[in-house]
Backbone as ProteinMPNN parsed JSONL, in Angstrom:
{"seq_chain_A": "XXXXXXXXXXXXXXXXXXXXXXXXXXXXXXXXXXXXXXXXXXXXXXXXXXXXXXXXXXXXXXXXXXXXXXXXXXXXXXXXXXXXXXXXXXXXXXXXXXXXXXXXXXXXXXXXXXXXXXXXXXXXXXXXXXXXXXXXXXXXXXXXXXXXXXXXXXXXXXXXXXXXXXXXXXXXXXXXXXXXXXXXXXXXXXXXXXXXXXXXXXXXXXXXXXXXXXXXXXXXX", "coords_chain_A": {"N_chain_A": [[17.132, 2.645, 8.533], [17.868, 4.41, 6.502], [20.436, 3.761, 5.831], [20.333, 1.382, 4.658], [20.913, 0.719, 1.981], [23.609, 0.969, 2.011], [24.414, -1.116, 3.676], [23.482, -3.238, 2.073], [25.215, -2.967, -0.093], [27.726, -3.652, 1.089], [27.201, -6.36, 1.732], [26.82, -7.231, -0.925], [29.445, -6.959, -1.903], [30.739, -8.935, -0.49], [29.349, -11.21, -1.512], [29.887, -11.054, -4.191], [32.681, -11.43, -4.068], [32.777, -14.158, -3.205], [31.511, -15.272, -5.485], [33.244, -14.775, -7.53], [35.472, -16.105, -6.52], [34.59, -18.721, -6.647], [34.269, -19.225, -9.318], [36.958, -18.897, -10.12], [38.014, -21.072, -9.028], [37.018, -23.066, -10.684], [34.357, -23.856, -10.596], [31.222, -24.879, -12.01], [29.295, -22.43, -13.8], [26.455, -22.23, -13.058], [26.515, -23.673, -10.66], [28.171, -22.055, -9.115], [26.613, -19.692, -8.981], [24.374, -20.554, -7.603], [25.54, -21.479, -5.213], [26.426, -18.908, -4.352], [23.984, -17.555, -3.905], [22.863, -19.062, -1.925], [24.775, -18.518, 0.033], [24.239, -15.875, 0.488], [21.592, -16.086, 1.594], [22.111, -17.412, 3.83], [23.807, -15.553, 5.297], [21.911, -13.531, 5.803], [20.141, -14.766, 7.321], [17.938, -15.788, 6.084], [15.727, -14.243, 6.468], [14.572, -12.294, 4.711], [13.753, -13.82, 2.694], [11.815, -15.295, 3.929], [10.008, -13.229, 4.42], [9.196, -12.717, 1.796], [7.848, -15.02, 1.223], [5.812, -15.064, 2.976], [4.432, -12.695, 2.341], [3.711, -13.179, -0.357], [1.947, -15.306, -0.031], [-0.043, -13.91, 1.477], [-0.975, -12.012, -0.228], [-1.731, -13.631, -2.422], [-3.992, -14.848, -1.367], [-6.132, -13.196, -1.745], [-7.364, -11.872, 0.115], [-7.946, -9.061, 2.51], [-6.618, -6.479, 4.662], [-7.007, -7.169, 8.133], [-7.434, -10.092, 7.839], [-5.61, -10.861, 5.712], [-3.276, -10.163, 7.115], [-3.353, -11.934, 9.117], [-2.798, -14.299, 7.783], [-0.167, -13.813, 7.013], [1.115, -14.067, 9.391], [1.181, -16.732, 10.022], [2.999, -19.755, 10.596], [3.489, -21.594, 8.578], [4.166, -22.295, 4.975], [2.579, -21.423, 2.135], [1.242, -22.359, -1.168], [1.67, -20.088, -2.942], [3.655, -18.751, -1.656], [5.771, -20.696, -1.793], [6.089, -20.847, -4.574], [6.899, -18.18, -5.16], [9.23, -18.06, -3.818], [10.81, -20.133, -5.016], [10.961, -19.228, -7.705], [12.281, -16.698, -7.402], [14.743, -17.412, -6.223], [15.601, -19.022, -8.261], [15.99, -17.439, -10.468], [17.702, -15.557, -9.532], [20.054, -17.096, -8.982], [20.565, -17.94, -11.628], [21.093, -15.56, -12.919], [23.345, -14.714, -11.543], [25.13, -16.674, -12.407], [25.755, -15.844, -14.937], [27.397, -13.663, -14.685], [30.243, -13.85, -14.059], [31.543, -14.027, -16.538], [32.098, -11.465, -17.268], [34.448, -8.648, -17.023], [36.251, -8.633, -13.74], [35.61, -6.323, -12.234], [33.334, -5.297, -13.274], [31.596, -7.411, -12.651], [31.651, -7.349, -9.893], [30.55, -4.682, -9.454], [28.007, -5.17, -10.485], [26.815, -7.159, -8.854], [26.952, -5.819, -6.389], [25.374, -3.674, -7.122], [22.826, -4.825, -7.538], [22.176, -5.998, -4.882], [22.372, -3.765, -3.245], [20.42, -2.22, -4.412], [18.25, -3.803, -3.679], [18.11, -3.426, -0.93], [17.711, -0.806, -0.882], [15.144, -0.584, -1.769], [13.737, -1.157, 0.541], [14.289, 1.044, 2.011], [12.887, 3.005, 0.524], [10.313, 2.001, 0.935], [10.005, 2.741, 3.468], [9.63, 5.468, 3.554], [8.605, 8.788, 4.36], [5.13, 9.113, 4.891], [4.345, 6.561, 4.282], [2.351, 4.14, 5.846], [2.336, 1.924, 8.807], [1.275, -1.407, 8.97], [0.508, -2.685, 11.137], [0.159, -1.94, 14.827], [2.368, -2.772, 16.1], [5.613, -4.48, 15.927], [8.322, -4.82, 13.394], [7.517, -3.22, 11.087], [6.132, -1.113, 12.336], [8.06, 0.203, 13.759], [9.697, 1.291, 11.859], [8.302, 2.444, 9.703], [7.635, 5.296, 7.774], [9.956, 6.758, 8.423], [11.922, 7.687, 6.89], [13.43, 10.416, 5.274], [13.285, 12.724, 2.447], [15.792, 13.638, 1.602], [17.693, 11.664, 2.459], [16.684, 9.579, 0.963], [17.227, 10.519, -1.706], [20.061, 10.673, -1.633], [20.82, 8.06, -1.207], [19.68, 6.633, -3.324], [21.039, 7.983, -5.566], [23.598, 7.141, -5.087], [23.545, 4.367, -5.507], [22.723, 4.219, -8.165], [24.955, 5.419, -9.241], [27.007, 3.399, -8.815], [26.025, 1.459, -10.385], [26.486, 2.316, -13.001], [29.026, 1.213, -13.969], [28.385, -1.496, -14.12], [27.766, -2.94, -16.345], [29.568, -3.753, -18.938], [30.53, -1.54, -21.486], [27.993, -0.582, -21.706], [26.912, 1.942, -20.228], [24.539, 2.857, -19.62], [22.754, 0.839, -18.908], [23.048, -0.472, -16.399], [22.131, 1.731, -14.484], [19.574, 1.906, -15.456], [18.61, -0.664, -14.978], [18.549, -0.539, -12.163], [16.868, 1.444, -11.526], [14.419, 0.518, -12.659], [14.052, -1.67, -11.095], [13.595, -0.621, -8.537], [11.349, 0.833, -9.172], [9.602, -1.392, -9.481], [9.536, -2.224, -6.849], [8.263, 0.03, -5.676], [5.68, -0.197, -6.828], [4.846, -2.618, -5.903], [4.879, -2.054, -3.098], [2.903, -0.021, -2.93], [0.69, -1.51, -3.683], [0.497, -3.42, -1.585], [0.133, -1.657, 0.572], [-2.329, -0.725, -0.108], [-3.862, -3.209, 0.171], [-3.355, -4.169, 2.656], [-3.218, -2.134, 4.403], [-0.866, -0.851, 5.201], [2.735, -1.22, 5.709], [4.742, -4.056, 6.756], [7.195, -5.983, 8.561], [7.679, -8.202, 7.011], [6.757, -7.322, 4.532], [8.736, -5.56, 3.924], [10.852, -7.478, 3.554], [9.961, -8.839, 1.41], [10.001, -6.773, -0.473], [12.637, -6.322, -0.695], [13.756, -8.749, -1.784], [12.218, -9.01, -4.277], [13.05, -6.7, -5.624], [15.812, -7.09, -5.739], [15.882, -9.345, -7.412], [14.728, -8.439, -9.712], [16.55, -6.537, -10.401], [18.805, -7.949, -11.0], [17.915, -9.363, -13.272], [17.646, -7.153, -15.076], [20.358, -6.466, -15.298], [21.545, -8.486, -16.563], [20.546, -8.652, -19.118], [20.953, -8.751, -22.645]], "CA_chain_A": [[16.772, 2.448, 7.215], [18.44, 5.233, 5.588], [21.656, 3.238, 5.537], [20.069, 0.128, 4.163], [21.587, 0.496, 0.733], [25.08, 0.769, 2.275], [24.412, -2.477, 4.15], [23.326, -4.048, 0.868], [26.55, -2.893, -0.901], [28.682, -4.44, 1.756], [26.808, -7.719, 1.459], [27.046, -7.446, -2.329], [30.853, -7.032, -2.075], [31.144, -10.316, -0.046], [28.85, -12.254, -2.343], [30.758, -10.975, -5.475], [33.934, -12.07, -3.845], [32.522, -15.591, -3.266], [31.194, -15.785, -6.787], [34.492, -14.746, -8.375], [36.385, -17.158, -6.049], [34.101, -20.035, -7.048], [34.581, -19.148, -10.765], [38.359, -19.06, -10.321], [38.238, -22.499, -8.64], [36.485, -23.981, -11.665], [32.982, -24.223, -10.381], [30.344, -24.544, -13.232], [28.546, -21.163, -13.524], [25.236, -22.332, -12.344], [26.794, -23.96, -9.261], [28.753, -20.806, -8.585], [25.56, -18.76, -8.843], [23.545, -21.145, -6.634], [26.2, -21.365, -3.831], [26.391, -17.53, -3.927], [22.628, -17.229, -3.474], [22.782, -19.808, -0.652], [25.533, -17.81, 1.05], [23.362, -14.671, 0.765], [20.439, -16.463, 2.371], [22.817, -17.816, 5.147], [24.336, -14.376, 5.878], [20.764, -12.848, 6.165], [19.278, -15.873, 8.046], [16.669, -16.08, 5.435], [14.754, -13.245, 6.804], [13.977, -11.64, 3.571], [12.991, -14.906, 1.946], [10.566, -15.469, 4.715], [9.049, -12.128, 4.16], [8.736, -12.761, 0.482], [6.966, -16.032, 1.101], [4.7, -14.614, 3.755], [3.764, -11.65, 1.675], [3.146, -13.782, -1.539], [0.807, -16.065, 0.623], [-1.071, -13.038, 1.942], [-1.545, -11.264, -1.451], [-2.36, -14.596, -3.126], [-5.184, -15.293, -0.724], [-7.137, -12.241, -2.213], [-7.921, -11.166, 1.35], [-7.475, -7.677, 2.745], [-6.663, -6.05, 6.0], [-6.681, -8.197, 9.207], [-7.476, -11.419, 7.311], [-4.347, -11.049, 5.046], [-2.304, -10.106, 8.073], [-3.311, -13.197, 9.868], [-2.172, -15.378, 6.884], [1.185, -13.589, 7.056], [1.652, -14.454, 10.748], [1.226, -18.214, 10.204], [4.449, -20.308, 10.426], [3.54, -22.53, 7.385], [4.258, -21.599, 3.74], [1.535, -21.93, 1.213], [1.734, -22.417, -2.562], [2.022, -18.836, -3.458], [4.895, -18.414, -1.149], [6.607, -21.619, -2.272], [6.3, -20.469, -6.065], [7.674, -16.983, -5.121], [10.627, -18.533, -3.35], [11.533, -20.953, -6.059], [11.249, -18.464, -8.802], [13.212, -15.779, -7.077], [16.105, -18.037, -6.07], [16.106, -19.653, -9.547], [16.344, -16.301, -11.363], [18.966, -14.971, -8.94], [21.155, -17.939, -9.314], [20.806, -18.011, -13.11], [21.708, -14.303, -13.391], [24.731, -14.684, -11.047], [25.892, -17.618, -13.205], [26.255, -15.142, -16.14], [28.171, -12.468, -14.351], [31.764, -13.919, -13.993], [32.169, -13.924, -17.794], [32.535, -10.04, -17.364], [35.643, -8.297, -16.092], [35.8, -8.708, -12.361], [35.139, -5.053, -11.736], [31.92, -5.279, -13.699], [30.95, -8.44, -11.834], [31.556, -6.796, -8.541], [29.579, -3.53, -9.516], [26.597, -5.776, -10.77], [26.323, -7.698, -7.615], [26.784, -4.727, -5.472], [24.093, -2.9, -7.466], [21.594, -5.629, -7.124], [21.957, -6.143, -3.43], [22.245, -2.463, -2.71], [19.042, -1.864, -4.835], [17.245, -4.438, -2.891], [17.94, -2.787, 0.367], [17.19, 0.588, -1.133], [13.646, -0.749, -1.855], [13.208, -1.093, 1.947], [14.33, 2.479, 2.283], [11.733, 3.699, -0.199], [9.109, 1.535, 1.598], [9.888, 3.399, 4.853], [9.682, 6.845, 3.414], [7.37, 9.392, 5.008], [3.815, 9.091, 4.298], [3.892, 5.159, 4.153], [2.007, 3.79, 7.211], [2.49, 0.607, 9.171], [0.01, -2.179, 8.873], [0.187, -3.127, 12.582], [0.816, -1.05, 15.701], [3.569, -3.547, 16.777], [6.497, -5.171, 14.971], [9.321, -4.009, 12.665], [6.897, -2.259, 10.334], [5.54, 0.003, 13.065], [9.273, 0.835, 14.17], [10.432, 1.98, 10.792], [7.488, 3.09, 8.748], [7.616, 6.662, 7.703], [11.154, 7.297, 9.13], [13.067, 8.086, 5.993], [13.13, 11.689, 4.59], [13.557, 12.774, 0.976], [17.16, 13.788, 1.349], [18.281, 10.317, 2.568], [16.364, 8.748, -0.268], [17.897, 11.086, -2.899], [21.477, 10.336, -1.596], [20.993, 6.613, -1.288], [19.385, 6.328, -4.792], [22.123, 8.473, -6.446], [24.782, 6.316, -4.813], [23.275, 3.04, -6.175], [22.732, 4.564, -9.649], [26.409, 5.663, -9.663], [27.741, 2.218, -8.852], [25.348, 0.737, -11.484], [27.074, 2.728, -14.219], [30.058, 0.387, -14.478], [27.951, -2.832, -13.857], [27.541, -3.636, -17.59], [30.705, -3.248, -19.803], [30.071, -1.061, -22.767], [26.625, -0.068, -21.672], [26.792, 2.562, -18.941], [23.142, 3.195, -19.192], [22.063, -0.291, -18.66], [23.037, -0.637, -14.959], [21.298, 2.578, -13.874], [18.131, 1.552, -15.919], [18.131, -1.795, -14.266], [18.424, -0.303, -10.804], [15.593, 2.309, -11.457], [13.327, -0.318, -12.891], [13.848, -2.54, -9.894], [13.046, 0.301, -7.511], [10.005, 1.045, -9.606], [8.834, -2.496, -9.233], [9.264, -2.228, -5.45], [7.177, 1.005, -5.418], [4.36, -0.728, -7.218], [4.526, -3.67, -4.851], [4.721, -1.395, -1.835], [1.675, 0.56, -3.067], [-0.424, -2.539, -3.682], [0.428, -3.917, -0.281], [-0.47, -0.659, 1.44], [-3.814, -0.875, -0.462], [-4.49, -4.405, 0.564], [-3.028, -4.377, 4.11], [-3.189, -0.913, 5.116], [0.495, -0.441, 5.441], [3.81, -2.11, 5.6], [5.274, -4.803, 7.811], [8.628, -6.459, 8.257], [7.542, -9.17, 5.88], [6.647, -6.557, 3.242], [10.044, -5.135, 3.555], [11.601, -8.501, 3.061], [9.429, -9.103, -0.04], [10.36, -5.766, -1.414], [14.063, -6.493, -1.019], [13.823, -9.916, -2.729], [11.679, -8.729, -5.527], [13.957, -5.709, -6.201], [17.075, -7.712, -6.147], [15.68, -10.255, -8.52], [14.495, -7.554, -10.985], [17.716, -5.824, -10.797], [19.617, -9.016, -11.653], [17.443, -9.632, -14.58], [18.054, -6.01, -15.965], [21.784, -6.39, -15.37], [22.071, -9.523, -17.325], [19.937, -8.562, -20.444], [21.906, -8.533, -23.666]], "C_chain_A": [[17.347, 3.253, 6.163], [19.768, 4.73, 5.092], [21.499, 1.816, 4.906], [20.881, -0.177, 2.96], [23.13, 0.26, 1.055], [25.324, -0.584, 2.806], [24.389, -3.4, 3.01], [24.701, -4.011, 0.052], [27.595, -3.681, -0.184], [28.408, -5.894, 1.676], [27.114, -8.136, 0.034], [28.597, -7.725, -2.627], [31.306, -8.5, -1.644], [30.62, -11.358, -1.016], [29.57, -12.303, -3.738], [32.07, -11.623, -5.272], [33.866, -13.644, -3.774], [32.276, -16.08, -4.703], [32.447, -15.779, -7.575], [35.444, -15.776, -7.91], [35.945, -18.537, -6.554], [34.426, -20.184, -8.589], [36.076, -19.515, -10.91], [38.756, -20.551, -9.952], [37.717, -23.491, -9.533], [35.081, -24.4, -11.45], [32.176, -24.05, -11.637], [29.598, -23.27, -12.78], [27.33, -21.3, -12.752], [25.395, -22.666, -10.804], [27.286, -22.888, -8.528], [27.568, -19.876, -8.16], [24.672, -19.343, -7.698], [24.225, -21.17, -5.271], [26.232, -19.84, -3.435], [24.999, -17.08, -3.342], [22.39, -17.901, -2.149], [23.565, -19.134, 0.41], [24.846, -16.492, 1.445], [22.26, -14.891, 1.852], [21.024, -16.791, 3.867], [23.132, -16.511, 5.937], [23.123, -13.46, 6.419], [19.766, -13.68, 7.025], [17.97, -16.092, 7.434], [15.513, -15.165, 5.667], [13.951, -12.66, 5.709], [13.197, -12.565, 2.679], [11.781, -15.227, 2.67], [9.565, -14.435, 4.474], [8.515, -12.271, 2.768], [7.74, -13.858, 0.398], [5.63, -15.691, 1.832], [3.803, -13.635, 2.955], [3.018, -12.142, 0.334], [1.904, -14.55, -1.013], [-0.273, -15.093, 0.807], [-1.798, -12.359, 0.62], [-2.222, -12.4, -2.344], [-3.697, -15.115, -2.606], [-6.407, -14.432, -1.264], [-7.891, -11.703, -1.056], [-7.243, -9.9, 1.628], [-7.341, -7.466, 4.215], [-6.148, -7.15, 7.045], [-6.553, -9.696, 8.71], [-6.108, -11.82, 6.608], [-3.214, -11.012, 6.051], [-2.105, -11.359, 8.935], [-2.626, -14.376, 9.093], [-0.684, -15.06, 6.975], [1.966, -14.061, 8.321], [1.743, -15.936, 10.864], [2.586, -18.709, 9.931], [4.59, -21.101, 9.154], [3.722, -21.578, 6.108], [3.275, -22.274, 2.769], [2.063, -21.966, -0.199], [2.186, -21.2, -3.226], [3.395, -18.438, -2.872], [6.128, -19.372, -1.563], [6.974, -21.18, -3.662], [7.188, -19.249, -6.003], [9.175, -17.224, -4.708], [11.508, -19.19, -4.45], [11.924, -20.16, -7.231], [12.295, -17.389, -8.539], [14.604, -16.352, -6.992], [16.555, -18.515, -7.459], [16.638, -18.579, -10.533], [17.626, -15.681, -10.869], [20.125, -15.883, -9.192], [21.616, -18.016, -10.697], [21.589, -16.731, -13.494], [23.125, -14.175, -12.795], [25.664, -15.626, -11.85], [26.555, -16.867, -14.441], [27.306, -14.076, -15.804], [29.768, -12.706, -14.445], [32.348, -13.866, -15.372], [32.531, -12.328, -17.996], [33.845, -9.751, -16.635], [35.279, -8.201, -14.635], [35.249, -7.452, -11.756], [33.767, -4.911, -12.053], [31.058, -6.195, -12.804], [30.691, -7.949, -10.437], [30.511, -5.627, -8.43], [28.118, -4.147, -9.757], [26.111, -6.329, -9.528], [26.125, -6.698, -6.424], [25.445, -3.914, -5.781], [22.85, -3.617, -7.17], [21.171, -5.701, -5.721], [21.679, -4.774, -2.826], [20.668, -1.888, -3.136], [17.956, -2.521, -3.966], [17.053, -3.83, -1.536], [17.393, -1.391, 0.272], [15.691, 0.58, -1.308], [13.102, -0.587, -0.448], [13.269, 0.359, 2.489], [13.14, 3.265, 1.755], [10.545, 3.201, 0.549], [8.879, 2.214, 2.931], [9.94, 4.93, 4.681], [8.442, 7.499, 4.085], [6.135, 9.373, 4.164], [3.247, 7.593, 4.092], [3.551, 4.631, 5.537], [2.348, 2.326, 7.571], [1.146, -0.05, 9.223], [-0.569, -2.628, 10.347], [0.737, -2.095, 13.582], [2.076, -1.567, 16.424], [4.458, -4.169, 15.533], [7.459, -4.249, 14.223], [8.641, -2.866, 11.82], [6.635, -0.997, 11.092], [6.915, 0.828, 13.556], [9.758, 1.712, 13.133], [9.652, 2.661, 9.727], [7.538, 4.573, 8.895], [8.703, 7.386, 8.297], [12.096, 7.8, 8.202], [12.571, 9.326, 5.241], [13.554, 11.657, 3.197], [15.044, 12.984, 0.718], [17.967, 12.456, 1.526], [17.988, 9.507, 1.336], [17.075, 9.176, -1.499], [19.35, 10.638, -2.823], [21.671, 8.888, -1.864], [20.725, 6.098, -2.796], [20.435, 6.757, -5.697], [23.268, 7.552, -6.245], [24.64, 5.014, -5.558], [23.372, 3.243, -7.64], [24.269, 4.819, -10.067], [27.271, 4.468, -9.725], [27.23, 1.372, -10.112], [25.981, 1.12, -12.883], [28.046, 1.869, -14.868], [29.621, -1.138, -14.389], [27.933, -3.649, -15.217], [28.501, -3.014, -18.58], [30.048, -2.772, -21.138], [28.669, -0.475, -22.831], [26.423, 0.638, -20.378], [25.466, 2.906, -18.516], [22.335, 2.018, -18.644], [21.9, -0.622, -17.07], [22.095, 0.348, -14.258], [19.786, 2.229, -14.286], [17.708, 0.3, -15.21], [17.839, -1.489, -12.806], [17.084, 0.535, -10.572], [14.376, 1.47, -11.669], [12.986, -1.186, -11.772], [13.193, -1.759, -8.772], [11.623, 0.644, -7.893], [9.054, -0.086, -9.323], [8.53, -2.556, -7.72], [8.188, -1.113, -5.037], [5.845, 0.544, -5.648], [3.934, -1.736, -6.237], [4.122, -2.986, -3.586], [3.212, -0.725, -1.796], [0.485, -0.323, -3.007], [-0.522, -3.122, -2.286], [-0.18, -2.947, 0.678], [-2.092, -0.752, 1.163], [-4.465, -2.01, 0.27], [-4.393, -4.614, 2.088], [-3.167, -3.202, 4.972], [-1.939, -0.26, 5.612], [1.613, -1.476, 5.248], [4.1, -2.992, 6.861], [6.615, -5.288, 7.607], [8.708, -7.375, 7.253], [7.504, -8.441, 4.533], [7.975, -6.082, 2.884], [10.997, -6.19, 2.997], [11.235, -8.831, 1.6], [10.005, -8.061, -1.005], [11.901, -5.944, -1.763], [14.259, -7.585, -2.022], [13.354, -9.584, -4.124], [12.572, -7.729, -6.289], [15.221, -6.278, -6.594], [16.913, -8.629, -7.343], [15.524, -9.417, -9.847], [15.747, -6.942, -11.372], [18.782, -6.851, -11.451], [19.242, -9.209, -13.105], [17.833, -8.426, -15.523], [19.588, -6.033, -16.183], [22.282, -7.396, -16.366], [21.421, -9.564, -18.729], [21.037, -8.25, -21.518], [21.257, -7.572, -24.819]], "O_chain_A": [[17.338, 2.848, 5.0], [20.233, 5.185, 4.047], [22.505, 1.148, 4.664], [21.499, -1.24, 2.895], [23.796, -0.553, 0.415], [26.333, -1.199, 2.46], [25.219, -4.308, 2.956], [25.18, -5.052, -0.398], [28.348, -4.378, -0.866], [29.367, -6.656, 1.555], [27.601, -9.24, -0.21], [28.959, -8.568, -3.448], [32.1, -9.16, -2.315], [31.339, -12.305, -1.336], [29.809, -13.354, -4.333], [32.57, -12.302, -6.168], [34.779, -14.336, -4.225], [32.754, -17.143, -5.098], [32.704, -16.76, -8.273], [36.187, -16.324, -8.724], [36.771, -19.401, -6.85], [34.831, -21.265, -9.019], [36.419, -20.359, -11.738], [39.687, -21.136, -10.506], [37.889, -24.683, -9.28], [34.642, -25.315, -12.147], [32.441, -23.074, -12.339], [29.316, -23.059, -11.6], [27.138, -20.53, -11.811], [24.714, -22.179, -9.901], [26.908, -22.724, -7.368], [27.582, -19.344, -7.05], [24.255, -18.547, -6.857], [23.571, -20.911, -4.261], [26.071, -19.54, -2.253], [24.937, -16.305, -2.387], [21.732, -17.306, -1.296], [23.153, -19.127, 1.57], [24.888, -16.074, 2.603], [22.037, -14.116, 2.783], [20.441, -16.454, 4.897], [22.762, -16.392, 7.106], [23.317, -12.714, 7.378], [18.674, -13.221, 7.36], [17.005, -16.506, 8.077], [14.437, -15.335, 5.094], [12.729, -12.555, 5.814], [12.204, -12.223, 2.037], [10.742, -15.428, 2.041], [8.377, -14.725, 4.335], [7.347, -11.929, 2.583], [6.814, -13.74, -0.404], [4.53, -15.989, 1.367], [2.58, -13.769, 2.924], [1.951, -11.654, -0.037], [0.843, -14.386, -1.615], [-1.385, -15.358, 0.351], [-3.018, -12.229, 0.519], [-3.236, -12.099, -2.974], [-4.445, -15.755, -3.344], [-7.548, -14.892, -1.236], [-8.965, -11.127, -1.226], [-6.156, -9.618, 1.124], [-7.921, -8.235, 4.981], [-5.15, -7.852, 6.886], [-5.66, -10.426, 9.141], [-5.55, -12.891, 6.847], [-2.25, -11.759, 5.885], [-1.027, -11.76, 9.373], [-2.001, -15.268, 9.666], [0.078, -16.026, 7.017], [3.157, -14.373, 8.33], [2.386, -16.392, 11.81], [3.291, -18.138, 9.099], [5.71, -21.279, 8.674], [3.495, -20.369, 6.137], [3.192, -23.495, 2.64], [3.227, -21.634, -0.423], [3.08, -21.288, -4.066], [4.204, -17.836, -3.578], [7.277, -18.943, -1.659], [8.174, -21.139, -3.936], [8.186, -19.225, -6.724], [10.133, -16.645, -5.22], [12.663, -18.859, -4.72], [13.028, -20.312, -7.754], [13.148, -17.177, -9.4], [15.537, -15.842, -7.613], [17.735, -18.428, -7.798], [17.58, -18.8, -11.294], [18.514, -15.325, -11.645], [21.166, -15.384, -9.62], [22.806, -18.134, -10.991], [22.564, -16.769, -14.244], [24.011, -13.607, -13.433], [26.864, -15.371, -11.943], [27.658, -17.176, -14.891], [28.042, -13.664, -16.701], [30.492, -11.809, -14.876], [33.56, -13.677, -15.474], [33.272, -12.029, -18.932], [34.279, -10.502, -15.762], [34.184, -7.764, -14.284], [34.461, -7.534, -10.813], [32.999, -4.442, -11.212], [29.998, -5.825, -12.299], [29.606, -8.134, -9.886], [29.72, -5.571, -7.488], [27.141, -3.613, -9.231], [24.998, -5.982, -9.133], [25.205, -6.818, -5.615], [24.624, -3.57, -4.93], [21.911, -3.059, -6.602], [20.007, -5.504, -5.374], [20.81, -4.655, -1.961], [19.916, -1.278, -2.376], [16.947, -1.924, -3.591], [15.926, -3.732, -1.049], [16.731, -0.87, 1.169], [15.021, 1.579, -1.043], [12.08, 0.075, -0.267], [12.439, 0.803, 3.282], [12.505, 4.058, 2.451], [9.705, 4.06, 0.815], [7.766, 2.268, 3.455], [10.283, 5.62, 5.642], [7.417, 6.862, 4.328], [6.122, 9.582, 2.951], [2.073, 7.346, 3.817], [4.438, 4.67, 6.391], [2.631, 1.551, 6.658], [0.096, 0.547, 9.458], [-1.744, -2.857, 10.636], [1.705, -1.413, 13.245], [2.715, -0.878, 17.22], [4.029, -4.301, 14.387], [7.415, -3.032, 14.4], [9.103, -1.725, 11.826], [6.879, 0.094, 10.577], [6.828, 2.045, 13.724], [10.212, 2.816, 13.434], [10.221, 3.386, 8.911], [7.49, 5.087, 10.013], [8.517, 8.54, 8.684], [13.099, 8.355, 8.65], [11.487, 9.33, 4.658], [14.138, 10.668, 2.753], [15.531, 12.536, -0.32], [18.872, 12.209, 0.729], [18.853, 8.859, 0.746], [17.503, 8.334, -2.288], [19.884, 10.239, -3.858], [22.549, 8.493, -2.631], [21.455, 5.281, -3.357], [20.774, 5.985, -6.594], [23.898, 7.192, -7.239], [25.598, 4.597, -6.209], [24.065, 2.481, -8.315], [24.704, 4.428, -11.15], [28.186, 4.417, -10.547], [28.014, 0.678, -10.76], [25.985, 0.305, -13.805], [28.038, 1.71, -16.089], [30.486, -1.992, -14.582], [28.067, -4.873, -15.212], [28.294, -1.885, -19.024], [29.218, -3.428, -21.767], [28.229, 0.047, -23.855], [25.83, 0.062, -19.466], [25.181, 3.201, -17.356], [21.321, 2.224, -17.975], [20.831, -0.968, -16.568], [21.28, -0.122, -13.465], [18.889, 2.288, -13.445], [16.536, 0.183, -14.855], [16.951, -2.121, -12.233], [16.343, 0.343, -9.608], [13.381, 1.644, -10.967], [11.816, -1.443, -11.486], [12.282, -2.275, -8.125], [10.763, 0.74, -7.017], [7.892, 0.127, -8.981], [7.412, -2.896, -7.333], [7.348, -1.342, -4.166], [4.933, 0.789, -4.859], [2.793, -1.733, -5.776], [3.076, -3.322, -3.031], [2.458, -0.858, -0.832], [-0.551, -0.013, -2.418], [-1.652, -3.305, -1.832], [-0.954, -3.358, 1.542], [-2.937, -0.835, 2.054], [-5.494, -1.829, 0.92], [-5.294, -5.19, 2.698], [-3.226, -3.318, 6.196], [-1.957, 0.736, 6.336], [1.375, -2.524, 4.648], [3.679, -2.61, 7.953], [7.189, -5.041, 6.546], [9.738, -7.426, 6.58], [8.112, -8.863, 3.55], [8.377, -6.149, 1.722], [11.821, -5.913, 2.126], [12.08, -9.057, 0.734], [10.421, -8.356, -2.125], [12.351, -5.752, -2.893], [14.894, -7.352, -3.051], [14.07, -9.87, -5.083], [12.816, -7.91, -7.482], [15.71, -6.002, -7.689], [17.784, -8.653, -8.213], [16.12, -9.701, -10.886], [16.031, -6.814, -12.563], [19.519, -6.489, -12.368], [20.073, -9.221, -14.012], [18.297, -8.659, -16.639], [20.03, -5.614, -17.253], [23.338, -7.196, -16.966], [21.745, -10.48, -19.485], [21.97, -7.506, -21.215], [21.922, -7.255, -25.805]]}, "name": "protein", "num_of_chains": 1, "seq": "XXXXXXXXXXXXXXXXXXXXXXXXXXXXXXXXXXXXXXXXXXXXXXXXXXXXXXXXXXXXXXXXXXXXXXXXXXXXXXXXXXXXXXXXXXXXXXXXXXXXXXXXXXXXXXXXXXXXXXXXXXXXXXXXXXXXXXXXXXXXXXXXXXXXXXXXXXXXXXXXXXXXXXXXXXXXXXXXXXXXXXXXXXXXXXXXXXXXXXXXXXXXXXXXXXXXXXXXXXXXX"}
């Protein structure tokens, strides 16, 4: 989990390359953005999107503890999960559509920043002191495993890349990344309060929420 941001950066480089290639081929901006989002879902097998949907359904049920965890384990997707998926994918695609208008280096940095920040959210969710909601599963394996040094190094690296993500505004990229991580911390704290800890689904939700918020911050004018 300490290296999650590096994995996100590598994925971001691939997605940025696809986005720029589609733009060069003449694809309309929104089509290029949507295809890039679809590629990201394909490469991650939709695991994080599944986590977002399950977490949204659990939180939307207004139940806590074991009752909410039971909702997360169900294979179907409820209205809260559907809404969360549609909104996240729509915002990400629209944000990606706006990025090719920048110099390619800034586009690359922006996509890498957003995807790396998303994975960094999972790193923060696995910091020491955050418990697992269940005694089994991914959450139990990784909860509380990341120390402060790894957190500081990963966060500094993401912020450094973000500096060049918005041409002429070296502060906007870091601000977007920090704001997105802050949103993930709020989400994680709320989930721990409701569920008693984190799960693999919660990590997926944190990744998608953070990525989406980062994209919004990176595309503001």
